[in-house]
Backbone as JSON, one array per atom type, in Angstrom:
{
  "sequence": "MSRFVMLCGPSCVGKGPLHFSLIKFFPQLAEKLTKLVLYNSRSPRPGEQDGIDYYFASRKAIESFPTDRYLVLDVRGDLQALELASLENTLAEGRFPFFEGNPFIAIEVQKFLQVQKMPRLGVFLSPLSSEEITYLKARGVDLPDFIADVMRRKLLRRTQKQKGILSLKELENIESRARSAYRELQLAHQFDYVIPNHDGEDSENWEQFYHPLGDARRSLLTFAAILRGEPAEYAEQWSPELL",
  "N": [[205.47, -2.19, 146.1], [208.47, -0.27, 146.09], [208.87, 2.81, 146.95], [210.53, 6.16, 147.48], [210.92, 8.75, 149.01], [210.1, 11.87, 150.14], [210.54, 14.17, 152.26], [210.16, 18.24, 152.35], [211.22, 21.57, 152.22], [211.41, 24.4, 153.45], [214.22, 25.86, 156.16], [213.68, 24.89, 159.12], [211.16, 24.93, 159.51], [210.01, 22.79, 159.69], [209.95, 19.81, 159.32], [211.93, 18.43, 160.77], [211.08, 17.59, 163.02], [207.87, 16.45, 162.4], [208.77, 14.56, 161.97], [209.82, 12.78, 164.09], [207.48, 13.3, 165.1], [205.87, 10.92, 163.76], [206.7, 8.69, 163.63], [207.32, 8.27, 166.2], [203.76, 8.8, 167.48], [203.06, 6.95, 165.47], [204.23, 4.83, 165.06], [204.48, 2.21, 163.23], [203.55, 3.1, 160.41], [206.47, 4.95, 160.27], [208.23, 2.77, 160.3], [208.24, 2.13, 158.27], [210.59, 3.03, 156.36], [213.09, 4.63, 154.92], [215.79, 5.98, 156.57], [218.21, 8.12, 154.94], [220.85, 9.05, 155.03], [222.99, 11.58, 154.88], [226.88, 13.18, 153.41], [227.68, 15.74, 155.5], [229.16, 19.68, 155.69], [229.2, 21.62, 157.62], [229.44, 21.81, 160.75], [227.61, 20.22, 163.15], [224.82, 20.57, 164.87], [223.66, 21.94, 167.62], [222.52, 18.42, 169.68], [222.95, 17.04, 167.46], [223.83, 14.0, 166.12], [226.73, 12.42, 164.64], [226.18, 10.22, 161.97], [224.2, 9.74, 162.15], [222.24, 11.76, 161.93], [223.53, 13.32, 160.76], [226.41, 12.85, 158.11], [229.43, 13.98, 159.26], [232.11, 16.0, 157.35], [234.95, 17.47, 156.24], [234.95, 20.33, 154.33], [236.58, 20.05, 152.3], [237.34, 16.79, 151.38], [234.49, 16.54, 151.02], [234.7, 18.34, 148.73], [236.04, 16.41, 147.38], [234.99, 14.3, 146.58], [233.86, 11.33, 144.09], [232.07, 11.84, 141.16], [229.95, 10.78, 139.7], [229.46, 8.34, 142.17], [228.09, 10.41, 144.47], [225.47, 12.41, 144.78], [226.13, 15.79, 145.21], [226.18, 18.65, 146.61], [225.84, 22.47, 147.19], [223.96, 24.27, 149.19], [223.27, 26.4, 150.79], [225.92, 27.18, 151.06], [227.21, 25.04, 152.86], [227.89, 22.31, 151.89], [226.37, 19.77, 150.62], [226.11, 15.92, 150.23], [224.79, 12.96, 148.4], [225.33, 10.1, 148.7], [225.17, 7.34, 146.04], [224.95, 4.63, 145.87], [223.83, 4.27, 148.39], [220.81, 4.64, 148.91], [219.94, 3.28, 145.57], [221.17, 0.44, 146.57], [218.68, 0.8, 149.63], [215.69, 1.1, 147.73], [216.79, -1.17, 146.66], [216.37, -3.25, 148.07], [213.42, -3.75, 149.36], [212.79, -1.58, 151.12], [211.9, 1.73, 151.82], [213.84, 3.65, 150.73], [213.86, 6.74, 152.25], [213.79, 10.89, 151.98], [215.1, 13.4, 153.76], [215.05, 17.32, 153.58], [216.23, 19.43, 152.42], [214.76, 21.17, 149.25], [215.78, 21.53, 147.32], [218.7, 19.79, 146.88], [216.63, 17.06, 146.59], [215.72, 17.94, 144.98], [217.47, 17.53, 142.41], [217.9, 14.76, 142.89], [215.4, 13.62, 141.96], [215.39, 14.08, 139.61], [217.17, 12.14, 138.97], [216.42, 9.57, 139.67], [214.06, 9.56, 137.61], [215.81, 9.17, 135.37], [216.91, 6.49, 136.36], [214.06, 5.36, 136.54], [212.87, 5.22, 139.0], [210.28, 5.33, 141.65], [208.65, 7.69, 143.4], [208.09, 9.71, 146.02], [206.68, 12.6, 146.87], [206.95, 15.39, 149.1], [206.06, 18.08, 150.2], [207.46, 20.9, 152.89], [205.42, 23.99, 153.94], [205.41, 27.17, 155.08], [203.9, 29.22, 154.73], [199.63, 28.46, 153.49], [198.61, 28.3, 150.28], [196.19, 29.75, 150.49], [197.36, 31.92, 151.38], [199.13, 33.48, 150.75], [198.01, 33.39, 148.43], [195.73, 36.48, 149.45], [197.83, 37.43, 150.25], [199.83, 38.4, 147.93], [197.98, 39.65, 146.17], [197.93, 41.85, 147.56], [199.74, 43.4, 147.32], [202.18, 42.42, 147.63], [205.61, 42.76, 148.69], [206.6, 38.99, 148.65], [209.46, 37.6, 148.3], [210.47, 39.21, 150.89], [208.9, 38.71, 152.63], [208.09, 36.82, 152.66], [211.38, 35.43, 153.91], [211.22, 37.32, 156.42], [209.58, 35.38, 158.02], [210.44, 33.2, 158.05], [212.99, 33.37, 159.24], [212.75, 34.78, 162.18], [211.96, 32.68, 163.06], [213.59, 31.31, 162.34], [215.93, 32.15, 164.29], [214.15, 32.28, 167.06], [213.99, 29.04, 167.46], [217.78, 28.96, 167.21], [218.84, 30.24, 168.81], [216.79, 29.25, 171.24], [218.41, 26.59, 171.33], [221.73, 27.94, 171.3], [221.47, 30.03, 172.47], [222.82, 33.88, 173.48], [224.49, 34.37, 170.0], [226.32, 34.88, 167.68], [227.91, 36.86, 165.66], [228.47, 35.43, 163.0], [226.58, 32.98, 163.29], [224.58, 34.38, 163.4], [224.52, 35.22, 160.11], [224.28, 33.5, 158.9], [221.7, 32.5, 159.82], [220.42, 34.62, 158.64], [220.86, 33.73, 156.15], [219.98, 31.28, 155.32], [217.32, 32.52, 155.48], [216.96, 34.55, 153.82], [217.32, 32.17, 151.89], [214.46, 30.67, 151.28], [212.51, 31.31, 149.72], [213.55, 31.1, 147.82], [213.07, 28.25, 147.46], [210.36, 27.83, 147.98], [209.17, 28.11, 145.37], [210.15, 25.62, 144.01], [208.11, 24.57, 145.36], [206.14, 23.27, 144.0], [206.64, 21.32, 142.03], [206.28, 19.25, 143.47], [204.7, 16.01, 144.94], [202.42, 16.67, 147.16], [202.07, 19.75, 148.69], [201.64, 20.73, 151.98], [201.04, 23.08, 154.11], [202.21, 24.13, 157.44], [202.33, 26.31, 160.45], [203.19, 25.47, 162.35], [206.52, 25.41, 162.61], [209.62, 24.99, 163.85], [210.04, 26.15, 165.75], [208.54, 25.31, 167.64], [205.92, 25.6, 170.12], [203.87, 23.6, 169.57], [204.74, 21.29, 168.89], [206.34, 19.54, 171.32], [205.22, 19.78, 173.6], [203.0, 19.68, 174.6], [203.68, 17.63, 174.99], [201.8, 16.11, 173.61], [200.9, 16.69, 169.77], [199.25, 19.66, 168.5], [197.65, 22.46, 167.05], [198.84, 22.98, 163.82], [200.66, 22.06, 164.2], [200.11, 19.0, 165.11], [197.89, 18.81, 162.95], [199.26, 18.82, 160.45], [200.99, 16.34, 160.69], [198.42, 14.18, 160.59], [197.93, 14.48, 158.48], [200.5, 14.11, 156.65], [200.69, 11.41, 157.77], [198.18, 10.12, 156.53], [199.19, 10.21, 153.52], [201.19, 9.04, 153.65], [199.92, 6.67, 153.36], [198.53, 5.97, 151.53], [195.47, 7.6, 151.43], [192.91, 9.75, 150.73], [194.01, 13.29, 151.4], [192.66, 15.76, 153.24], [193.82, 18.09, 153.91], [195.9, 18.73, 152.12], [197.96, 20.59, 150.1], [197.97, 20.75, 146.24], [200.56, 22.9, 143.87], [200.94, 25.15, 142.06], [202.36, 25.77, 139.42], [202.1, 29.23, 137.91], [201.58, 29.83, 141.36], [204.46, 30.74, 142.78]],
  "CA": [[206.64, -0.95, 145.69], [209.54, 0.28, 146.76], [209.6, 4.16, 146.37], [211.74, 7.46, 147.85], [209.69, 9.55, 149.89], [210.38, 12.58, 150.13], [209.69, 15.64, 152.82], [211.38, 18.49, 151.97], [211.16, 22.56, 152.95], [212.47, 25.54, 154.1], [215.07, 25.57, 156.72], [212.97, 25.46, 159.93], [210.05, 24.99, 158.9], [209.39, 21.46, 160.94], [210.25, 19.0, 159.01], [212.65, 17.2, 161.69], [209.61, 17.41, 163.89], [206.85, 16.38, 161.89], [209.48, 13.49, 161.24], [209.75, 12.35, 165.34], [205.73, 13.19, 165.75], [205.72, 10.22, 162.99], [207.79, 8.11, 165.16], [206.07, 9.26, 167.68], [202.59, 8.33, 167.16], [202.53, 6.1, 163.68], [205.85, 3.97, 164.2], [204.0, 1.39, 161.68], [204.15, 4.37, 158.92], [207.5, 5.35, 160.15], [209.0, 1.62, 160.42], [208.23, 1.73, 156.36], [210.61, 4.33, 155.99], [214.55, 4.27, 155.76], [216.63, 7.7, 156.74], [219.01, 8.49, 153.66], [222.49, 9.89, 155.9], [223.92, 12.62, 153.62], [227.75, 14.12, 154.56], [227.38, 17.77, 155.25], [230.41, 19.95, 155.12], [229.26, 22.3, 158.42], [229.81, 22.12, 162.46], [226.84, 19.77, 163.55], [223.68, 21.24, 166.09], [223.08, 21.13, 169.66], [222.2, 17.41, 169.76], [222.69, 16.41, 166.34], [225.15, 13.14, 166.19], [227.29, 12.4, 163.38], [225.99, 8.54, 161.59], [222.52, 10.2, 162.41], [221.37, 12.91, 161.23], [224.59, 13.5, 159.01], [227.56, 12.0, 158.16], [230.18, 15.48, 159.0], [232.77, 15.97, 156.94], [234.7, 18.85, 155.97], [234.56, 20.7, 153.11], [237.52, 19.86, 151.24], [236.49, 16.14, 151.82], [233.17, 15.98, 150.21], [234.31, 17.63, 147.49], [237.11, 14.9, 146.61], [233.94, 12.79, 146.35], [233.33, 11.42, 143.05], [230.41, 12.64, 140.84], [229.65, 9.55, 139.45], [229.16, 7.93, 142.97], [228.11, 10.64, 144.96], [225.23, 13.75, 144.11], [226.68, 16.8, 145.0], [225.05, 20.1, 145.67], [225.99, 23.7, 147.54], [223.01, 24.28, 149.9], [223.11, 27.87, 151.89], [226.91, 27.76, 151.35], [227.37, 24.19, 153.17], [228.35, 20.8, 150.52], [225.94, 18.41, 150.72], [226.45, 14.96, 149.54], [224.39, 11.56, 148.77], [226.25, 8.28, 148.04], [223.82, 6.73, 145.61], [224.27, 3.44, 146.44], [222.06, 3.69, 149.28], [219.53, 5.45, 147.91], [219.75, 2.25, 144.9], [220.78, -0.54, 148.02], [217.08, 0.8, 149.83], [215.27, -0.03, 147.4], [216.86, -3.16, 146.02], [215.86, -4.24, 149.53], [212.18, -3.3, 149.09], [212.61, -0.33, 152.15], [211.46, 3.48, 151.23], [214.58, 5.12, 151.48], [213.23, 8.64, 153.31], [215.04, 11.74, 153.14], [214.45, 15.11, 154.49], [215.62, 18.14, 154.11], [216.37, 20.42, 151.46], [214.46, 20.25, 149.12], [216.75, 21.23, 146.09], [218.89, 18.48, 146.47], [215.36, 16.48, 146.43], [214.76, 18.76, 143.04], [218.16, 17.0, 141.74], [217.51, 13.29, 143.5], [214.77, 13.45, 140.76], [216.29, 13.47, 138.12], [218.49, 11.41, 138.9], [214.95, 8.55, 139.26], [213.99, 9.46, 136.57], [216.57, 8.29, 134.71], [216.17, 4.95, 136.74], [213.18, 4.96, 136.26], [212.07, 4.46, 140.49], [208.7, 5.64, 141.79], [209.06, 9.0, 144.26], [206.92, 10.19, 146.49], [207.21, 14.14, 147.83], [206.21, 15.73, 149.93], [206.56, 19.56, 151.14], [206.59, 21.48, 154.32], [205.47, 25.34, 153.82], [205.9, 28.51, 156.27], [202.11, 29.67, 154.02], [199.16, 27.86, 152.42], [198.0, 29.0, 149.2], [195.76, 31.26, 149.48], [198.0, 32.57, 152.29], [200.0, 33.83, 149.13], [197.5, 34.24, 146.83], [196.02, 36.48, 149.43], [199.57, 38.38, 150.17], [200.24, 38.69, 145.83], [196.49, 40.95, 145.66], [197.73, 43.22, 147.85], [201.02, 43.6, 146.48], [202.62, 42.27, 149.46], [206.92, 41.37, 148.57], [206.74, 38.26, 148.87], [210.88, 36.68, 149.14], [211.48, 39.78, 151.83], [208.2, 38.52, 153.66], [208.46, 34.91, 153.42], [212.31, 35.94, 154.66], [211.04, 37.61, 157.77], [208.18, 34.47, 158.36], [211.67, 32.17, 158.1], [213.83, 35.04, 160.32], [211.76, 34.62, 163.59], [211.16, 31.39, 163.52], [215.39, 30.73, 163.04], [216.23, 33.38, 165.92], [213.83, 31.2, 167.97], [215.1, 27.55, 167.28], [218.39, 28.76, 167.52], [218.33, 31.22, 170.7], [217.48, 27.59, 172.54], [219.94, 26.38, 171.69], [222.88, 28.63, 171.87], [221.32, 31.14, 173.87], [223.74, 34.57, 172.93], [224.62, 34.48, 169.02], [227.29, 35.37, 167.67], [227.59, 37.16, 163.68], [228.89, 34.37, 161.71], [225.12, 33.19, 163.29], [223.45, 35.26, 162.2], [224.17, 35.77, 159.05], [223.65, 31.79, 158.18], [219.9, 32.11, 160.24], [219.86, 35.63, 157.2], [220.67, 33.06, 154.81], [218.94, 29.91, 155.18], [215.69, 33.14, 155.38], [217.05, 34.5, 152.56], [217.02, 30.59, 150.97], [213.26, 30.3, 152.15], [211.2, 32.12, 149.16], [213.4, 30.19, 145.96], [212.31, 26.81, 148.08], [208.88, 28.29, 148.09], [209.25, 27.99, 143.9], [209.98, 24.41, 144.33], [206.71, 23.21, 145.75], [204.83, 22.57, 142.72], [207.63, 19.75, 141.57], [205.9, 18.15, 144.81], [203.23, 15.55, 144.71], [201.78, 17.0, 147.68], [202.62, 20.96, 150.02], [201.38, 20.55, 153.65], [201.0, 23.92, 155.19], [202.4, 24.47, 158.78], [202.45, 27.4, 160.97], [203.99, 25.04, 163.28], [208.1, 25.59, 162.99], [210.89, 23.66, 164.38], [210.28, 27.0, 166.54], [207.01, 25.38, 168.28], [206.0, 24.43, 171.15], [203.04, 22.69, 169.48], [205.38, 19.47, 168.67], [206.53, 18.95, 171.69], [206.05, 20.31, 175.27], [202.33, 18.9, 175.45], [203.5, 15.63, 174.84], [200.57, 15.86, 171.92], [201.2, 17.32, 168.34], [198.63, 20.33, 168.69], [197.17, 23.44, 166.08], [199.39, 22.96, 163.09], [201.63, 20.47, 163.84], [199.01, 17.77, 164.41], [197.32, 18.55, 162.05], [200.96, 18.61, 159.68], [200.83, 15.28, 161.49], [197.62, 13.44, 160.62], [198.16, 15.07, 156.85], [201.54, 13.09, 156.56], [200.4, 10.54, 157.61], [197.51, 9.77, 155.44], [199.7, 10.84, 151.9], [201.72, 7.56, 152.99], [199.29, 5.31, 153.84], [197.81, 6.51, 150.62], [194.49, 7.44, 151.75], [192.71, 11.15, 150.92], [194.5, 13.98, 152.92], [191.66, 17.16, 152.92], [194.56, 19.7, 153.59], [197.14, 18.43, 152.26], [197.27, 21.38, 148.59], [198.94, 20.85, 144.86], [200.18, 24.18, 143.94], [201.35, 25.39, 140.96], [204.15, 26.71, 139.42], [201.9, 30.12, 138.54], [201.7, 30.32, 142.52], [205.5, 31.4, 142.91]],
  "C": [[206.54, -0.87, 146.39], [208.69, 1.45, 146.35], [210.06, 4.87, 146.92], [210.79, 7.25, 147.88], [210.42, 10.41, 150.77], [209.98, 13.96, 151.28], [210.62, 16.58, 153.37], [210.21, 20.17, 152.55], [211.99, 23.15, 153.64], [213.43, 25.51, 154.72], [214.19, 26.06, 158.05], [211.49, 25.65, 159.93], [208.8, 24.13, 159.89], [209.45, 20.43, 160.14], [210.74, 17.45, 160.08], [211.37, 17.12, 162.81], [208.25, 16.66, 163.69], [207.21, 14.52, 161.26], [209.75, 12.26, 162.68], [208.72, 12.18, 165.74], [205.38, 11.74, 164.95], [206.45, 8.8, 163.4], [207.02, 7.48, 166.38], [204.91, 7.99, 167.83], [202.02, 7.44, 165.73], [203.72, 5.69, 163.39], [205.09, 3.09, 163.33], [204.05, 1.75, 160.48], [206.05, 4.44, 158.35], [208.84, 4.05, 160.05], [209.76, 1.25, 158.62], [209.8, 2.03, 155.72], [212.64, 4.15, 156.11], [215.44, 5.06, 155.93], [217.54, 7.57, 155.74], [219.97, 9.57, 154.79], [222.64, 10.62, 154.64], [225.18, 13.18, 154.56], [226.98, 15.66, 154.4], [228.56, 18.3, 155.66], [230.15, 20.79, 157.56], [229.27, 21.62, 159.44], [227.87, 21.26, 162.58], [226.13, 20.66, 165.14], [224.15, 20.68, 166.83], [222.46, 19.31, 169.55], [221.76, 16.47, 168.81], [224.13, 15.07, 166.12], [225.61, 12.64, 165.0], [227.22, 10.65, 162.56], [224.74, 8.66, 161.37], [221.96, 11.08, 161.81], [222.66, 12.78, 160.16], [225.56, 12.66, 158.72], [228.76, 14.11, 158.29], [231.13, 14.6, 159.08], [232.93, 17.2, 156.66], [234.95, 18.84, 154.21], [235.69, 20.43, 152.19], [237.61, 17.79, 150.99], [235.84, 15.48, 150.46], [233.2, 16.52, 149.02], [235.5, 17.03, 146.29], [235.71, 14.13, 146.25], [233.63, 12.45, 144.35], [232.29, 11.74, 142.47], [229.34, 11.2, 140.4], [229.21, 8.47, 140.3], [228.06, 8.36, 143.78], [227.32, 12.33, 144.31], [225.43, 14.4, 144.89], [226.27, 18.13, 145.53], [225.62, 20.75, 146.89], [225.34, 24.16, 148.6], [223.69, 25.92, 151.25], [224.21, 27.9, 152.18], [227.9, 26.36, 151.95], [227.18, 23.35, 152.43], [227.4, 19.9, 151.94], [226.22, 17.02, 149.56], [225.74, 13.12, 149.87], [225.16, 10.85, 148.45], [224.87, 7.29, 147.38], [223.61, 5.17, 145.7], [223.89, 3.67, 147.12], [221.38, 3.93, 149.39], [218.94, 4.35, 147.3], [219.45, 0.95, 145.94], [218.96, -1.03, 149.33], [216.55, 0.57, 149.01], [215.59, -1.26, 146.96], [216.1, -4.21, 147.12], [214.81, -4.31, 149.62], [212.4, -2.36, 150.14], [212.04, 0.62, 150.9], [212.42, 4.14, 151.35], [213.59, 6.56, 151.82], [214.68, 9.71, 153.65], [214.49, 12.81, 153.37], [215.35, 15.89, 154.88], [215.7, 18.78, 153.13], [215.61, 20.25, 150.42], [215.92, 20.56, 146.89], [218.3, 20.06, 145.98], [217.68, 17.13, 146.12], [214.94, 16.57, 145.21], [215.99, 17.42, 141.58], [218.58, 15.37, 142.1], [216.08, 12.72, 142.01], [214.77, 12.99, 139.15], [217.06, 12.83, 138.22], [217.24, 9.71, 138.82], [214.1, 8.63, 138.75], [213.46, 8.93, 135.26], [216.54, 6.88, 135.24], [214.82, 4.31, 136.29], [212.62, 4.26, 137.9], [211.07, 5.88, 140.72], [209.73, 6.64, 143.66], [207.26, 8.72, 145.31], [207.66, 11.5, 147.48], [206.07, 15.18, 148.08], [206.34, 17.15, 150.41], [205.92, 20.93, 151.93], [206.31, 22.61, 153.83], [205.05, 26.16, 154.65], [204.05, 28.85, 156.07], [201.71, 28.83, 153.2], [199.02, 28.93, 150.98], [197.33, 30.17, 149.4], [195.94, 32.4, 150.85], [198.32, 33.7, 151.43], [199.61, 33.7, 148.07], [196.47, 35.13, 147.59], [197.03, 38.03, 150.19], [199.95, 39.17, 148.9], [198.59, 39.69, 146.09], [197.05, 41.8, 146.06], [198.81, 43.71, 148.0], [202.2, 43.67, 147.04], [204.48, 41.22, 148.53], [207.24, 40.34, 149.06], [207.78, 37.45, 149.41], [211.32, 37.81, 150.48], [209.62, 39.23, 153.04], [207.84, 36.51, 154.53], [210.15, 34.79, 154.2], [212.29, 36.23, 156.32], [210.25, 36.67, 158.58], [209.52, 33.45, 159.25], [212.43, 32.34, 159.34], [213.52, 34.61, 161.95], [211.95, 33.19, 163.57], [213.37, 30.86, 163.62], [215.25, 30.73, 163.91], [215.4, 33.09, 166.84], [214.27, 29.91, 168.15], [216.88, 28.27, 167.64], [219.65, 29.9, 168.62], [218.08, 29.68, 171.5], [218.08, 27.0, 172.39], [220.43, 26.34, 171.36], [222.76, 29.25, 172.93], [222.11, 32.31, 172.72], [224.6, 33.98, 171.85], [226.35, 35.52, 168.34], [227.01, 35.52, 166.08], [227.57, 35.63, 163.03], [227.31, 33.46, 161.92], [224.45, 33.36, 162.85], [223.75, 35.78, 161.24], [224.37, 34.49, 158.99], [222.14, 32.22, 159.0], [219.07, 33.04, 158.79], [220.02, 34.83, 155.55], [220.06, 32.14, 154.72], [217.26, 31.31, 155.12], [215.45, 34.01, 154.27], [215.9, 33.5, 151.24], [215.57, 30.8, 150.15], [212.04, 30.78, 150.3], [211.69, 31.16, 147.78], [213.23, 29.15, 146.23], [210.95, 26.64, 147.64], [208.55, 27.72, 146.44], [209.32, 27.06, 143.66], [208.89, 24.25, 144.72], [206.38, 22.44, 144.53], [205.31, 21.8, 142.08], [207.0, 18.55, 142.91], [204.62, 17.52, 145.0], [201.87, 16.39, 145.97], [202.12, 19.05, 148.67], [201.4, 20.08, 150.54], [201.7, 21.53, 153.82], [201.02, 23.83, 156.51], [202.83, 25.69, 158.93], [203.73, 26.77, 161.75], [205.89, 24.54, 163.13], [208.55, 25.0, 164.17], [210.86, 24.37, 165.87], [209.24, 26.96, 168.63], [206.67, 24.63, 168.75], [204.64, 23.88, 171.11], [203.2, 21.13, 169.38], [205.26, 18.75, 169.98], [206.31, 18.64, 173.32], [204.49, 20.33, 175.58], [202.35, 17.72, 175.21], [202.11, 14.76, 173.61], [200.68, 17.28, 171.02], [199.99, 18.0, 168.81], [198.24, 21.49, 167.63], [197.72, 22.17, 164.53], [199.81, 22.09, 163.16], [201.31, 19.32, 164.17], [198.66, 17.54, 163.34], [198.61, 18.13, 160.19], [200.62, 17.13, 160.07], [200.18, 14.24, 160.67], [197.57, 13.02, 159.04], [199.3, 13.35, 156.3], [201.32, 11.6, 156.36], [198.74, 9.92, 156.89], [198.02, 9.49, 154.26], [200.39, 9.33, 151.76], [201.1, 6.44, 152.72], [198.58, 5.41, 152.52], [196.32, 6.75, 150.0], [194.32, 9.69, 151.33], [194.04, 11.92, 152.21], [193.13, 15.33, 152.65], [193.53, 18.04, 152.8], [195.3, 19.81, 153.4], [197.15, 19.26, 151.02], [198.02, 20.56, 147.34], [199.5, 21.82, 144.14], [200.58, 24.18, 142.55], [201.99, 26.0, 139.98], [204.06, 28.3, 138.79], [202.02, 30.7, 140.11], [202.58, 31.92, 142.73], [205.86, 31.5, 141.55]]
}
């Protein structure tokens, strides 16, 4: 039976490199997934291609999309939109639609799937494990600030690699994404599995050594096991009370 596969998590947590690694090292699993391409009002990042990573469109154009045909959401100040027909058609053809991106969108898609009674598999990539969160809470750490700091460093390293000297607008965008991470982690309990991963998109462990290392490798093996329906020891299931 076809099912909708969602890979979500905060910006720069490693979703993109994880998907690319799946394609490279587990092609038979990756070929079952048909990536859904969303519309996005932001400008392309270096290396992104229109029609492959996103359909890049103006904010005004996306605002004009009919709500009965598109799911439109404001994601950290950018408008993103999913054409619902692309999801329905992929499922009807017996393929696995695959969404890799922001959990706010995924939660709204889940509501649509529940109405349509469509099966789904939700995987959340987290920069911290449940044990680490419990440890930090017990010591009175301000988790929103702590998580924002973790993600801010990852985002700064990634963006500096892409663009060098950063503009004020780029720094403001990084801060917005970093501050959003805690609220996104609060949605993790709504996903079937949570994969802790400290190797974000800024990490050399994904590609620098030709094979994933560290948490990058462990996240890849865990994601592959989940897709195969096999036990995944490293995967977690979070309760709403964790955050």
